[in-house]
The first five atom37 places (N, CA, C, CB, O) and aatype in JSON, in Angstrom:
{
  "aatype": [12, 16, 9, 1, 12, 10, 10, 0, 10, 0, 0, 10, 16, 13, 0, 7, 16, 0, 10, 0, 0, 7, 2, 19, 6, 2, 7, 5, 1, 11, 15, 5, 16, 4, 0, 0, 4, 8, 7, 19, 3, 7, 2, 11, 16, 9, 3, 14, 5, 18, 14, 1, 9, 0, 7, 5, 18, 0, 3, 18, 10, 0, 11, 15, 12, 5, 3, 18, 11, 15, 7, 19, 1, 11, 2, 14, 9, 12, 0, 7, 9, 19, 0, 14, 10, 15, 11, 6, 3, 9, 6, 3, 10, 0, 0, 18, 13, 0, 0, 5, 11, 7, 3, 10, 16, 3, 10, 15, 8, 10, 11],
  "atom_mask": [
    [1, 1, 1, 1, 1],
    [1, 1, 1, 1, 1],
    [1, 1, 1, 1, 1],
    [1, 1, 1, 1, 1],
    [1, 1, 1, 1, 1],
    [1, 1, 1, 1, 1],
    [1, 1, 1, 1, 1],
    [1, 1, 1, 1, 1],
    [1, 1, 1, 1, 1],
    [1, 1, 1, 1, 1],
    [1, 1, 1, 1, 1],
    [1, 1, 1, 1, 1],
    [1, 1, 1, 1, 1],
    [1, 1, 1, 1, 1],
    [1, 1, 1, 1, 1],
    [1, 1, 1, 0, 1],
    [1, 1, 1, 1, 1],
    [1, 1, 1, 1, 1],
    [1, 1, 1, 1, 1],
    [1, 1, 1, 1, 1],
    [1, 1, 1, 1, 1],
    [1, 1, 1, 0, 1],
    [1, 1, 1, 1, 1],
    [1, 1, 1, 1, 1],
    [1, 1, 1, 1, 1],
    [1, 1, 1, 1, 1],
    [1, 1, 1, 0, 1],
    [1, 1, 1, 1, 1],
    [1, 1, 1, 1, 1],
    [1, 1, 1, 1, 1],
    [1, 1, 1, 1, 1],
    [1, 1, 1, 1, 1],
    [1, 1, 1, 1, 1],
    [1, 1, 1, 1, 1],
    [1, 1, 1, 1, 1],
    [1, 1, 1, 1, 1],
    [1, 1, 1, 1, 1],
    [1, 1, 1, 1, 1],
    [1, 1, 1, 0, 1],
    [1, 1, 1, 1, 1],
    [1, 1, 1, 1, 1],
    [1, 1, 1, 0, 1],
    [1, 1, 1, 1, 1],
    [1, 1, 1, 1, 1],
    [1, 1, 1, 1, 1],
    [1, 1, 1, 1, 1],
    [1, 1, 1, 1, 1],
    [1, 1, 1, 1, 1],
    [1, 1, 1, 1, 1],
    [1, 1, 1, 1, 1],
    [1, 1, 1, 1, 1],
    [1, 1, 1, 1, 1],
    [1, 1, 1, 1, 1],
    [1, 1, 1, 1, 1],
    [1, 1, 1, 0, 1],
    [1, 1, 1, 1, 1],
    [1, 1, 1, 1, 1],
    [1, 1, 1, 1, 1],
    [1, 1, 1, 1, 1],
    [1, 1, 1, 1, 1],
    [1, 1, 1, 1, 1],
    [1, 1, 1, 1, 1],
    [1, 1, 1, 1, 1],
    [1, 1, 1, 1, 1],
    [1, 1, 1, 1, 1],
    [1, 1, 1, 1, 1],
    [1, 1, 1, 1, 1],
    [1, 1, 1, 1, 1],
    [1, 1, 1, 1, 1],
    [1, 1, 1, 1, 1],
    [1, 1, 1, 0, 1],
    [1, 1, 1, 1, 1],
    [1, 1, 1, 1, 1],
    [1, 1, 1, 1, 1],
    [1, 1, 1, 1, 1],
    [1, 1, 1, 1, 1],
    [1, 1, 1, 1, 1],
    [1, 1, 1, 1, 1],
    [1, 1, 1, 1, 1],
    [1, 1, 1, 0, 1],
    [1, 1, 1, 1, 1],
    [1, 1, 1, 1, 1],
    [1, 1, 1, 1, 1],
    [1, 1, 1, 1, 1],
    [1, 1, 1, 1, 1],
    [1, 1, 1, 1, 1],
    [1, 1, 1, 1, 1],
    [1, 1, 1, 1, 1],
    [1, 1, 1, 1, 1],
    [1, 1, 1, 1, 1],
    [1, 1, 1, 1, 1],
    [1, 1, 1, 1, 1],
    [1, 1, 1, 1, 1],
    [1, 1, 1, 1, 1],
    [1, 1, 1, 1, 1],
    [1, 1, 1, 1, 1],
    [1, 1, 1, 1, 1],
    [1, 1, 1, 1, 1],
    [1, 1, 1, 1, 1],
    [1, 1, 1, 1, 1],
    [1, 1, 1, 1, 1],
    [1, 1, 1, 0, 1],
    [1, 1, 1, 1, 1],
    [1, 1, 1, 1, 1],
    [1, 1, 1, 1, 1],
    [1, 1, 1, 1, 1],
    [1, 1, 1, 1, 1],
    [1, 1, 1, 1, 1],
    [1, 1, 1, 1, 1],
    [1, 1, 1, 1, 1],
    [1, 1, 1, 1, 1]
  ],
  "atom_positions": [
    [[0.82, -1.19, 0.0], [0.0, 0.0, 0.0], [0.87, 1.25, 0.0], [-0.94, 0.0, 1.2], [0.58, 2.18, -0.76]],
    [[1.89, 1.32, 0.8], [2.77, 2.47, 0.87], [3.53, 2.65, -0.44], [3.74, 2.32, 2.03], [3.72, 3.78, -0.9]],
    [[3.96, 1.56, -1.04], [4.69, 1.64, -2.3], [3.8, 2.23, -3.39], [5.2, 0.25, -2.73], [4.25, 3.04, -4.19]],
    [[2.53, 1.83, -3.42], [1.6, 2.38, -4.41], [1.42, 3.87, -4.22], [0.23, 1.68, -4.31], [1.37, 4.63, -5.19]],
    [[1.34, 4.3, -2.98], [1.18, 5.73, -2.71], [2.43, 6.5, -3.16], [0.92, 5.98, -1.21], [2.31, 7.58, -3.73]],
    [[3.6, 5.96, -2.9], [4.84, 6.61, -3.32], [4.95, 6.68, -4.84], [6.04, 5.88, -2.74], [5.37, 7.69, -5.39]],
    [[4.56, 5.6, -5.51], [4.58, 5.59, -6.97], [3.6, 6.62, -7.54], [4.25, 4.19, -7.5], [3.91, 7.31, -8.51]],
    [[2.43, 6.72, -6.93], [1.44, 7.7, -7.39], [1.96, 9.12, -7.18], [0.11, 7.51, -6.65], [1.8, 9.97, -8.05]],
    [[2.59, 9.37, -6.04], [3.15, 10.69, -5.77], [4.26, 11.02, -6.76], [3.69, 10.77, -4.33], [4.34, 12.15, -7.26]],
    [[5.12, 10.05, -7.04], [6.19, 10.27, -8.02], [5.63, 10.56, -9.4], [7.12, 9.04, -8.07], [6.14, 11.42, -10.11]],
    [[4.59, 9.85, -9.78], [3.97, 10.09, -11.09], [3.39, 11.49, -11.18], [2.87, 9.05, -11.36], [3.54, 12.15, -12.2]],
    [[2.73, 11.94, -10.13], [2.18, 13.29, -10.11], [3.28, 14.34, -10.16], [1.32, 13.51, -8.88], [3.14, 15.37, -10.83]],
    [[4.37, 14.1, -9.47], [5.49, 15.04, -9.48], [6.07, 15.18, -10.87], [6.59, 14.58, -8.5], [6.29, 16.29, -11.34]],
    [[6.31, 14.07, -11.53], [6.87, 14.12, -12.88], [5.88, 14.67, -13.88], [7.32, 12.75, -13.32], [6.29, 15.32, -14.85]],
    [[4.6, 14.44, -13.68], [3.57, 14.99, -14.59], [3.57, 16.51, -14.51], [2.17, 14.44, -14.24], [3.46, 17.17, -15.54]],
    [[3.7, 17.07, -13.32], [3.74, 18.52, -13.17], [4.98, 19.11, -13.81], [0.0, 0.0, 0.0], [4.92, 20.19, -14.4]],
    [[6.1, 18.42, -13.69], [7.33, 18.88, -14.3], [7.21, 18.87, -15.82], [8.51, 18.02, -13.85], [7.67, 19.8, -16.48]],
    [[6.62, 17.83, -16.37], [6.49, 17.73, -17.82], [5.57, 18.81, -18.37], [5.96, 16.35, -18.21], [5.77, 19.27, -19.49]],
    [[4.58, 19.21, -17.6], [3.64, 20.22, -18.06], [4.34, 21.55, -18.32], [2.52, 20.41, -17.04], [4.0, 22.27, -19.26]],
    [[5.31, 21.87, -17.48], [5.94, 23.18, -17.58], [7.4, 23.04, -17.98], [5.82, 23.94, -16.25], [8.27, 23.62, -17.33]],
    [[7.67, 22.3, -19.0], [9.04, 22.05, -19.43], [9.46, 23.0, -20.54], [9.19, 20.61, -19.89], [10.15, 22.59, -21.48]],
    [[9.05, 24.25, -20.44], [9.33, 25.22, -21.49], [10.75, 25.75, -21.44], [0.0, 0.0, 0.0], [11.52, 25.43, -20.54]],
    [[11.06, 26.55, -22.42], [12.37, 27.17, -22.59], [12.28, 28.63, -22.16], [12.87, 27.04, -24.06], [11.51, 29.4, -22.73]],
    [[13.07, 29.01, -21.17], [13.03, 30.37, -20.61], [13.37, 31.41, -21.66], [13.99, 30.49, -19.42], [12.68, 32.43, -21.77]],
    [[14.43, 31.19, -22.44], [14.85, 32.18, -23.44], [13.77, 32.37, -24.51], [16.17, 31.74, -24.09], [13.48, 33.5, -24.91]],
    [[13.2, 31.26, -24.96], [12.12, 31.38, -25.95], [10.91, 32.09, -25.35], [11.7, 29.98, -26.47], [10.26, 32.89, -26.02]],
    [[10.63, 31.81, -24.08], [9.53, 32.48, -23.4], [9.74, 33.98, -23.31], [0.0, 0.0, 0.0], [8.79, 34.75, -23.48]],
    [[10.96, 34.4, -23.06], [11.25, 35.83, -23.0], [10.97, 36.49, -24.36], [12.71, 36.07, -22.58], [10.4, 37.58, -24.42]],
    [[11.37, 35.83, -25.43], [11.13, 36.38, -26.77], [9.64, 36.46, -27.09], [11.84, 35.54, -27.83], [9.21, 37.32, -27.86]],
    [[8.85, 35.58, -26.5], [7.41, 35.53, -26.79], [6.58, 36.38, -25.83], [6.94, 34.09, -26.73], [5.36, 36.43, -25.97]],
    [[7.2, 37.04, -24.87], [6.47, 37.67, -23.77], [6.06, 39.12, -24.0], [7.29, 37.6, -22.55], [5.51, 39.74, -23.09]],
    [[6.3, 39.68, -25.17], [5.99, 41.1, -25.39], [4.51, 41.42, -25.14], [6.37, 41.5, -26.81], [4.2, 42.44, -24.52]],
    [[3.62, 40.59, -25.61], [2.19, 40.83, -25.41], [1.84, 40.79, -23.93], [1.36, 39.79, -26.19], [1.04, 41.59, -23.46]],
    [[2.43, 39.86, -23.2], [2.16, 39.72, -21.77], [2.6, 40.98, -21.0], [2.88, 38.48, -21.2], [1.96, 41.39, -20.04]],
    [[3.71, 41.57, -21.46], [4.27, 42.73, -20.77], [3.32, 43.91, -20.75], [5.57, 43.14, -21.43], [3.42, 44.77, -19.87]],
    [[2.41, 43.97, -21.69], [1.47, 45.09, -21.74], [0.66, 45.21, -20.46], [0.53, 44.94, -22.93], [0.34, 46.32, -20.03]],
    [[0.32, 44.09, -19.85], [-0.48, 44.11, -18.61], [0.32, 43.69, -17.37], [-1.68, 43.21, -18.76], [0.13, 44.23, -16.28]],
    [[1.21, 42.7, -17.55], [1.91, 42.12, -16.41], [3.3, 42.7, -16.18], [2.01, 40.63, -16.59], [3.95, 42.35, -15.2]],
    [[3.77, 43.56, -17.07], [5.12, 44.1, -16.96], [6.12, 43.22, -17.67], [0.0, 0.0, 0.0], [5.86, 42.04, -17.92]],
    [[7.25, 43.8, -18.0], [8.27, 43.09, -18.79], [8.68, 41.78, -18.15], [9.49, 43.98, -18.97], [8.82, 40.77, -18.83]],
    [[8.88, 41.79, -16.83], [9.3, 40.57, -16.15], [8.19, 39.97, -15.29], [10.51, 40.85, -15.3], [8.44, 39.05, -14.51]],
    [[6.98, 40.49, -15.42], [5.86, 39.96, -14.66], [5.69, 40.58, -13.29], [0.0, 0.0, 0.0], [4.84, 40.13, -12.51]],
    [[6.47, 41.62, -12.97], [6.45, 42.24, -11.65], [5.71, 43.57, -11.58], [7.83, 42.44, -11.2], [5.19, 43.94, -10.52]],
    [[5.64, 44.3, -12.67], [5.05, 45.63, -12.64], [3.84, 45.68, -13.54], [6.07, 46.71, -13.06], [3.95, 45.79, -14.76]],
    [[2.68, 45.59, -12.93], [1.46, 45.61, -13.71], [1.03, 47.05, -13.97], [0.34, 44.83, -13.01], [1.37, 47.95, -13.21]],
    [[0.27, 47.25, -15.04], [-0.2, 48.6, -15.36], [-1.39, 48.99, -14.5], [-0.57, 48.69, -16.83], [-1.74, 50.16, -14.42]],
    [[-2.0, 48.02, -13.86], [-3.18, 48.25, -13.05], [-3.23, 47.13, -12.0], [-4.49, 48.28, -13.93], [-2.92, 45.98, -12.31]],
    [[-3.62, 47.45, -10.76], [-3.65, 46.4, -9.72], [-4.59, 45.23, -10.03], [-4.06, 47.01, -8.42], [-4.47, 44.18, -9.41]],
    [[-5.5, 45.39, -10.96], [-6.39, 44.27, -11.29], [-5.66, 43.15, -12.02], [-7.55, 44.75, -12.14], [-6.15, 42.02, -12.06]],
    [[-4.49, 43.45, -12.61], [-3.73, 42.43, -13.31], [-2.72, 41.81, -12.35], [-3.01, 43.03, -14.55], [-2.01, 42.54, -11.65]],
    [[-2.65, 40.49, -12.29], [-1.74, 39.87, -11.32], [-0.28, 39.99, -11.71], [-2.09, 38.41, -11.15], [0.08, 40.03, -12.89]],
    [[0.54, 40.04, -10.68], [1.99, 39.93, -10.88], [2.28, 38.44, -10.98], [2.83, 40.63, -9.71], [1.9, 37.67, -10.09]],
    [[2.93, 38.03, -12.03], [3.12, 36.6, -12.28], [4.57, 36.15, -12.17], [2.6, 36.26, -13.65], [4.86, 34.96, -12.31]],
    [[5.49, 37.07, -11.93], [6.9, 36.71, -11.78], [7.08, 35.81, -10.57], [7.78, 37.97, -11.64], [6.58, 36.1, -9.49]],
    [[7.8, 34.71, -10.77], [8.09, 33.8, -9.68], [6.98, 32.82, -9.37], [0.0, 0.0, 0.0], [7.12, 31.99, -8.47]],
    [[5.87, 32.92, -10.08], [4.76, 31.97, -9.89], [5.21, 30.6, -10.39], [3.46, 32.45, -10.64], [6.09, 30.5, -11.24]],
    [[4.61, 29.55, -9.88], [4.94, 28.2, -10.33], [4.63, 28.06, -11.82], [4.16, 27.15, -9.52], [3.56, 28.45, -12.28]],
    [[5.58, 27.48, -12.56], [5.42, 27.32, -14.01], [4.21, 26.46, -14.34], [6.67, 26.71, -14.61], [3.48, 26.75, -15.29]],
    [[4.0, 25.39, -13.58], [2.86, 24.53, -13.89], [1.53, 25.25, -13.67], [2.91, 23.26, -13.05], [0.56, 25.01, -14.39]],
    [[1.48, 26.13, -12.67], [0.27, 26.91, -12.44], [0.03, 27.89, -13.59], [0.37, 27.68, -11.1], [-1.09, 28.02, -14.08]],
    [[1.09, 28.57, -14.03], [0.96, 29.51, -15.14], [0.52, 28.8, -16.41], [2.28, 30.24, -15.38], [-0.37, 29.28, -17.12]],
    [[1.13, 27.66, -16.7], [0.76, 26.9, -17.91], [-0.69, 26.44, -17.83], [1.71, 25.69, -18.1], [-1.44, 26.56, -18.8]],
    [[-1.08, 25.92, -16.69], [-2.47, 25.44, -16.53], [-3.44, 26.61, -16.67], [-2.65, 24.76, -15.15], [-4.49, 26.46, -17.29]],
    [[-3.11, 27.74, -16.09], [-3.99, 28.92, -16.2], [-4.17, 29.34, -17.66], [-3.42, 30.1, -15.39], [-5.28, 29.59, -18.1]],
    [[-3.06, 29.4, -18.39], [-3.16, 29.79, -19.8], [-3.96, 28.76, -20.6], [-1.76, 29.95, -20.41], [-4.76, 29.12, -21.46]],
    [[-3.74, 27.47, -20.32], [-4.51, 26.44, -21.02], [-5.99, 26.55, -20.69], [-3.99, 25.04, -20.64], [-6.84, 26.34, -21.56]],
    [[-6.3, 26.88, -19.44], [-7.7, 27.03, -19.03], [-8.35, 28.26, -19.67], [-7.8, 27.13, -17.52], [-9.53, 28.21, -20.03]],
    [[-7.61, 29.35, -19.82], [-8.15, 30.51, -20.55], [-8.4, 30.15, -22.0], [-7.18, 31.72, -20.45], [-9.41, 30.53, -22.59]],
    [[-7.46, 29.42, -22.57], [-7.58, 29.03, -23.97], [-8.78, 28.11, -24.22], [-6.3, 28.34, -24.43], [-9.48, 28.26, -25.22]],
    [[-9.01, 27.18, -23.31], [-10.11, 26.23, -23.48], [-11.46, 26.8, -23.05], [-9.82, 24.97, -22.7], [-12.51, 26.25, -23.38]],
    [[-11.43, 27.9, -22.31], [-12.67, 28.49, -21.81], [-13.06, 28.04, -20.42], [0.0, 0.0, 0.0], [-14.08, 28.48, -19.9]],
    [[-12.25, 27.18, -19.79], [-12.52, 26.76, -18.42], [-12.46, 27.98, -17.5], [-11.5, 25.68, -17.96], [-13.31, 28.15, -16.62]],
    [[-11.46, 28.83, -17.7], [-11.38, 30.11, -16.99], [-11.9, 31.17, -17.94], [-9.9, 30.44, -16.5], [-11.57, 31.17, -19.12]],
    [[-12.7, 32.07, -17.41], [-13.34, 33.09, -18.24], [-12.69, 34.45, -18.03], [-14.83, 33.17, -17.93], [-12.72, 35.0, -16.93]],
    [[-12.12, 34.98, -19.09], [-11.6, 36.33, -19.11], [-11.42, 36.68, -20.58], [-10.25, 36.47, -18.28], [-10.56, 36.1, -21.24]],
    [[-12.2, 37.63, -21.09], [-12.13, 37.91, -22.53], [-10.76, 38.42, -22.99], [-13.17, 38.92, -22.88], [-10.36, 38.16, -24.13]],
    [[-10.05, 39.14, -22.15], [-8.73, 39.64, -22.54], [-7.76, 38.47, -22.66], [-8.19, 40.68, -21.51], [-7.09, 38.31, -23.68]],
    [[-7.69, 37.66, -21.61], [-6.76, 36.52, -21.64], [-7.15, 35.5, -22.7], [-6.71, 35.85, -20.27], [-6.28, 34.91, -23.35]],
    [[-8.43, 35.28, -22.89], [-8.87, 34.32, -23.91], [-8.37, 34.73, -25.29], [-10.41, 34.2, -23.93], [-7.9, 33.89, -26.06]],
    [[-8.45, 36.01, -25.59], [-7.98, 36.5, -26.88], [-6.47, 36.42, -27.04], [0.0, 0.0, 0.0], [-5.96, 36.16, -28.13]],
    [[-5.77, 36.65, -25.94], [-4.3, 36.63, -25.99], [-3.77, 35.21, -26.14], [-3.71, 37.28, -24.74], [-2.83, 34.98, -26.9]],
    [[-4.35, 34.25, -25.43], [-3.82, 32.88, -25.48], [-4.37, 32.06, -26.65], [-4.13, 32.17, -24.19], [-3.83, 30.99, -26.95]],
    [[-5.41, 32.53, -27.29], [-6.03, 31.77, -28.38], [-5.02, 31.28, -29.43], [-7.09, 32.61, -29.06], [-5.07, 30.12, -29.82]],
    [[-4.11, 32.13, -29.9], [-3.19, 31.66, -30.95], [-1.97, 30.91, -30.42], [-2.73, 32.83, -31.76], [-1.16, 30.43, -31.22]],
    [[-1.82, 30.78, -29.11], [-0.62, 30.16, -28.56], [-0.66, 28.64, -28.69], [-0.46, 30.54, -27.1], [-1.69, 28.0, -28.48]],
    [[0.49, 28.09, -29.05], [0.63, 26.62, -29.09], [0.96, 26.13, -27.68], [1.75, 26.19, -30.11], [1.22, 26.93, -26.78]],
    [[0.94, 24.83, -27.5], [1.33, 24.23, -26.22], [2.77, 24.62, -25.88], [1.18, 22.68, -26.26], [3.08, 24.93, -24.73]],
    [[3.63, 24.62, -26.89], [5.03, 25.0, -26.68], [5.13, 26.46, -26.25], [5.85, 24.77, -27.95], [5.9, 26.79, -25.35]],
    [[4.37, 27.35, -26.89], [4.37, 28.76, -26.51], [3.98, 28.93, -25.05], [3.4, 29.56, -27.4], [4.63, 29.67, -24.3]],
    [[2.93, 28.23, -24.65], [2.44, 28.31, -23.27], [3.51, 27.82, -22.29], [1.15, 27.49, -23.1], [3.74, 28.45, -21.26]],
    [[4.14, 26.71, -22.6], [5.18, 26.17, -21.73], [6.38, 27.12, -21.66], [5.64, 24.79, -22.23], [6.96, 27.31, -20.59]],
    [[6.76, 27.71, -22.79], [7.88, 28.66, -22.8], [7.56, 29.9, -21.96], [8.22, 29.07, -24.24], [8.39, 30.36, -21.18]],
    [[6.36, 30.44, -22.13], [5.97, 31.63, -21.36], [5.91, 31.31, -19.86], [4.61, 32.16, -21.84], [6.35, 32.11, -19.04]],
    [[5.37, 30.16, -19.53], [5.3, 29.75, -18.12], [6.7, 29.62, -17.53], [4.53, 28.42, -17.98], [6.95, 30.05, -16.41]],
    [[7.6, 29.02, -18.28], [8.98, 28.86, -17.81], [9.65, 30.22, -17.61], [9.8, 28.01, -18.8], [10.35, 30.43, -16.63]],
    [[9.43, 31.14, -18.55], [10.05, 32.47, -18.44], [9.56, 33.21, -17.2], [9.75, 33.3, -19.69], [10.38, 33.69, -16.41]],
    [[8.25, 33.3, -17.02], [7.74, 34.06, -15.89], [8.04, 33.38, -14.56], [6.24, 34.27, -16.03], [8.24, 34.06, -13.55]],
    [[8.08, 32.06, -14.53], [8.44, 31.34, -13.32], [9.9, 31.6, -12.94], [8.2, 29.84, -13.49], [10.23, 31.6, -11.75]],
    [[10.76, 31.81, -13.92], [12.18, 32.03, -13.67], [12.49, 33.45, -13.19], [12.96, 31.74, -14.92], [13.6, 33.72, -12.74]],
    [[11.53, 34.35, -13.28], [11.76, 35.73, -12.88], [11.66, 35.86, -11.36], [10.75, 36.67, -13.56], [10.85, 35.2, -10.71]],
    [[12.5, 36.73, -10.82], [12.44, 36.98, -9.39], [11.18, 37.78, -9.1], [13.71, 37.74, -8.89], [10.93, 38.81, -9.72]],
    [[10.41, 37.3, -8.18], [9.18, 37.99, -7.83], [8.86, 37.78, -6.36], [0.0, 0.0, 0.0], [9.31, 36.82, -5.74]],
    [[8.08, 38.68, -5.83], [7.65, 38.56, -4.45], [6.13, 38.55, -4.43], [8.22, 39.7, -3.56], [5.5, 39.6, -4.31]],
    [[5.57, 37.38, -4.56], [4.12, 37.25, -4.64], [3.43, 37.57, -3.32], [3.75, 35.85, -5.07], [2.21, 37.69, -3.27]],
    [[4.21, 37.7, -2.23], [3.59, 38.02, -0.94], [3.62, 39.52, -0.65], [4.28, 37.28, 0.17], [3.01, 39.95, 0.34]],
    [[4.29, 40.31, -1.45], [4.35, 41.75, -1.25], [3.08, 42.39, -1.81], [5.61, 42.35, -1.9], [2.9, 42.44, -3.03]],
    [[2.23, 42.88, -0.94], [0.96, 43.48, -1.37], [1.0, 45.0, -1.29], [-0.18, 42.95, -0.51], [-0.05, 45.64, -1.35]],
    [[2.18, 45.58, -1.16], [2.29, 47.04, -1.02], [1.76, 47.78, -2.25], [3.75, 47.43, -0.78], [1.37, 48.94, -2.15]],
    [[1.75, 47.12, -3.42], [1.25, 47.77, -4.62], [-0.26, 47.98, -4.57], [1.61, 46.94, -5.84], [-0.8, 48.7, -5.41]],
    [[-0.95, 47.37, -3.62], [-2.4, 47.51, -3.51], [-2.81, 48.69, -2.64], [-3.0, 46.24, -2.95], [-3.99, 49.02, -2.56]],
    [[-1.86, 49.33, -1.99], [-2.19, 50.47, -1.11], [-2.49, 51.71, -1.88], [-1.07, 50.74, -0.15], [-2.79, 52.75, -1.29]]
  ]
}
């Protein structure tokens, strides 16, 4: 029973890694559209309603973009932006923003 649980945990760990196996450099080249709202490195948004995404988990970013693309998550701006992206584009962008230094716990920008 314990071995099965460990194998299942290992499978989930590797599945998450495979989801966000993008290329950081390619992601940076593809990130110009994202910078309009999230900032060049994902840290400086143009408006507090847009999240800072620098340093966020790559698998979370990739899943979010896939969900906007499929319509699971609803946001007309994001849906339009991710519509033309390939799976590789999404993985590259997720890898780039995850690699950026960010402080997701700093809420001083909301004051």
